[in-house]
C-alpha positions, -999 to 999 in steps of 0.1 A, spaced: 97 -183 219 72 -158 233 35 -165 233 15 -150 204 -19 -151 187 -22 -155 149 -54 -150 130 -53 -160 93 -72 -139 69 -95 -157 45 -88 -150 9 -78 -165 -24 -47 -156 -44 -41 -163 -81 -5 -154 -89 16 -156 -120 23 -140 -154 -9 -143 -176 -31 -151 -146 -56 -124 -157 -70 -150 -181 -87 -167 -151 -108 -136 -143 -141 -152 -155 -134 -183 -136 -128 -164 -104 -160 -143 -108 -179 -176 -111 -161 -189 -80 -175 -159 -61 -210 -169 -71 -213 -135 -88 -230 -125 -120 -226 -88 -125 -194 -69 -117 -189 -31 -114 -154 -24 -126 -135 2 -106 -105 24 -116 -90 58 -114 -96 82 -143 -61 75 -156 -67 38 -157 -100 40 -177 -84 19 -205 -76 -9 -180 -111 -8 -167 -125 -11 -203 -101 -40 -209 -115 -58 -178 -151 -50 -189 -144 -65 -223 -129 -97 -207 -160 -100 -185 -184 -95 -214 -220 -98 -202 -208 -102 -166 -197 -65 -166 -224 -43 -151 -205 -11 -158 -175 10 -150 -169 36 -123 -136 54 -131 -135 81 -105 -114 65 -77 -90 90 -61 -65 91 -33 -76 88 3 -112 78 -7 -133 110 -2 -166 100 14 -185 116 -14 -168 94 -40 -176 63 -20 -212 72 -17 -214 78 -55 -199 44 -63 -222 26 -38 -252 42 -54 -241 32 -89 -235 -4 -78 -270 -6 -65 -285 11 -95 -267 -13 -119 -276 -44 -98 -239 -53 -94 -233 -83 -71 -195 -79 -70 -169 -53 -78 -136 -57 -97 -109 -32 -86 -81 -28 -110 -52 -5 -101 -35 6 -69 -45 16 -34 -69 43 -45 -90 19 -65 -88 -9 -39 -97 16 -12 -128 26 -31 -138 -11 -34 -134 -15 3 -156 15 10 -183 -1 -12 -179 -34 6 -181 -17 40 -215 -4 34 -230 -31 12 -211 -63 18 -204 -66 -19 -175 -90 -26 -144 -75 -41 -120 -90 -66 -88 -70 -67 -63 -69 -96 -33 -49 -83 -12 -30 -108 10 -13 -82 27 -26 -50 4 -9 -25 -5 -42 -8 -39 -29 5 -57 -57 -13 -44 -81 14 -57 -61 44 -91 -56 61 -80 -20 67 -101 8 51 -97 46 51 -122 72 42 -116 110 42 -143 133 54 -140 170 61 -103 169 57 -97 141 82 -88 106 71 -104 79 93 -92 44 93 -106 11 106 -106 -26 103 -135 -48 91 -134 -83 76 -161 -73 51 -137 -51 32 -110 -77 26 -111 -87 -11 -123 -122 -15 -99 -129 -44 -67 -112 -56 -53 -118 -91 -16 -109 -92 -4 -108 -128 31 -93 -131 25 -86 -168 0 -59 -158 27 -40 -139 52 -38 -168 38 -4 -178 39 10 -143 62 41 -145 95 36 -128 90 64 -103 56 51 -93 70 16 -91 98 26 -66 75 47 -43 48 20 -44 74 -6 -35 87 14 -6 52 20 6 48 -18 7 81 -21 27 66 3 52 38 -21 59 62 -49 67 87 -28 86 61 -16 111 48 -51 114 82 -62 128 78 -40 158 40 -40 162 26 -46 196 8 -78 183 37 -90 161 42 -127 158 69 -150 142 47 -159 112 43 -123 102 80 -117 109 89 -143 83 66 -127 58 79 -93 66 116 -102 61 109 -121 29 87 -93 15 112 -65 23 140 -86 7 120 -93 -24 113 -56 -30 148 -46 -21 162 -68 -49 135 -59 -74 133 -21 -72 169 -14 -84 163 -37 -114 130 -20 -122 146 15 -118 173 7 -143 152 -12 -168 146 18 -192 183 26 -195 199 -7 -200 194 -36 -225 178 -59 -200 163 -91 -212 125 -90 -210 127 -121 -187 148 -103 -162 124 -73 -160 94 -96 -157 112 -115 -129 119 -82 -111 82 -72 -115 72 -107 -102 95 -103 -72 81 -68 -65 45 -81 -67 53 -111 -45 69 -88 -20 39 -64 -20 16 -94 -14 37 -105 16 41 -70 30 3 -63 26 -4 -95 44 17 -83 73 -2 -51 75 -35 -70 74 -26 -91 104 -8 -69 128 -11 -33 140 3 0 127 26 24 145 41 59 142 49 57 105 14 50 94 -1 76 118 22 103 102 13 92 67 -24 92 74 -21 126 89 -1 140 59 -22 123 33 -57 129 48 -52 164 61 -27 179 36 -36 158 5 -1 146 -1 5 118 -26 1 84 -8 31 63 -19 55 93 -21 46 103 14 52 68 27 86 67 9 97 100 24 85 94 60 96 58 65 134 63 70 127 90 96 100 69 114 125 40 116 152 63 129 128 76 156 121 40 167 156 25 162 167 24 198 133 11 210 131 -18 185 167 -30 177 158 -65 166 132 -52 141 158 -27 127 183 -55 123 159 -76 103 151 -46 80 187 -37 75 197 -73 67 168 -77 43 181 -46 24 218 -56 27 225 -25 49 239 -18 83 212 7 93 175 2 86 167 39 83 197 46 61 191 15 39 155 26 32 165 62 25 193 51 1 169 27 -17 146 56 -24 172 82 -33 194 59 -54 165 48 -75 151 83 -82 123 85 -56 116 118 -38 130 120 -3 117 154 9 81 164 18 89 198 5 92 183 -30 57 167 -29 36 196 -19 40 200 18 44 236 31 69 242 59 43 265 76 20 234 80 45 213 99 34 225 133 -2 216 126 8 182 112 27 175 144 -4 185 165 -27 162 145 -1 133 147 0 136 185 -38 130 187 -53 95 187 -19 80 188 -12 45 174 8 21 196 45 26 191 77 12 205 89 46 215 65 70 232 56 100 210 74 131 221 62 163 205 96 180 201 111 148 186 81 143 162 84 179 151 121 174 143 112 142 125 88 161 103 114 188 97 140 162 86 115 146 63 105 180 49 141 188 41 150 153 29 179 148 53 195 114 54 190 98 88 222 100 109 221 63 120 
């Protein structure tokens, strides 16, 4: 076995159907007294439900979280937290809301309790991203890692099927790149393979749940598997580095305002195909976890067969912007198994724009 370094991330996880009931206990365990509840505008009702559960411990609600965390929104939320005297924040929702919580924590050190209702996995990482002047800047800081995460699969039962599938493949991307990261290690490899496999078996069940008479128990089990997989995949992302896939998605999301999970879903098969020859063992692990023979094709098929978009052209990307996207992606490169070659990256983006199935 090769030598490696493993750094465990401090954090508490409460997992299981109905675990939201422990919210008050977990706020007390943080030593907190007043929580600012964070959500997107669409999840205002969920934020109000959390505020009702907290009762007098709720300082207020900030419901303007959006994709890619614009710096102006982060500043507004920080100011409100100070104004209300909040000594912690509760982020309910997906990556946008968790990302806003991280932006608050980065500046103030306010502890974050995350309640994921998607499979983004960002609640398990010390990685933050803030968009300013059309450029998304990312970094790592232990202060932004949520102190506690409550995973309650019941809260994901209402997550639309399309969002469930793209959110789940977004999580798979975290683990897939972890398998060929420059600082990969055997512990994270185990989590990556288990996380990908859990999502691979869960997403087809979730995708079919509206159209077949499935017992509630089976759907809840699939939702539990997906949330479990997202936890593991997010943990991988939080412990090892990112590569080409994440660089491309940060470029497309931050500079062209493409939807986060859909972009990850579309780009991942092509990033895997680009790196396939340079990281054969990682590709074998991904393919086996998804019961396929090719990692890139297995991910593409998982998306397409379950109704997810597979073309950047279908989620708002303009073909005229592909050259500029390629230029941005070639700057400030992330470590990657295969060196970044401009012509090959430009072809990758073209294939992703058109929704072409990887050839191998």
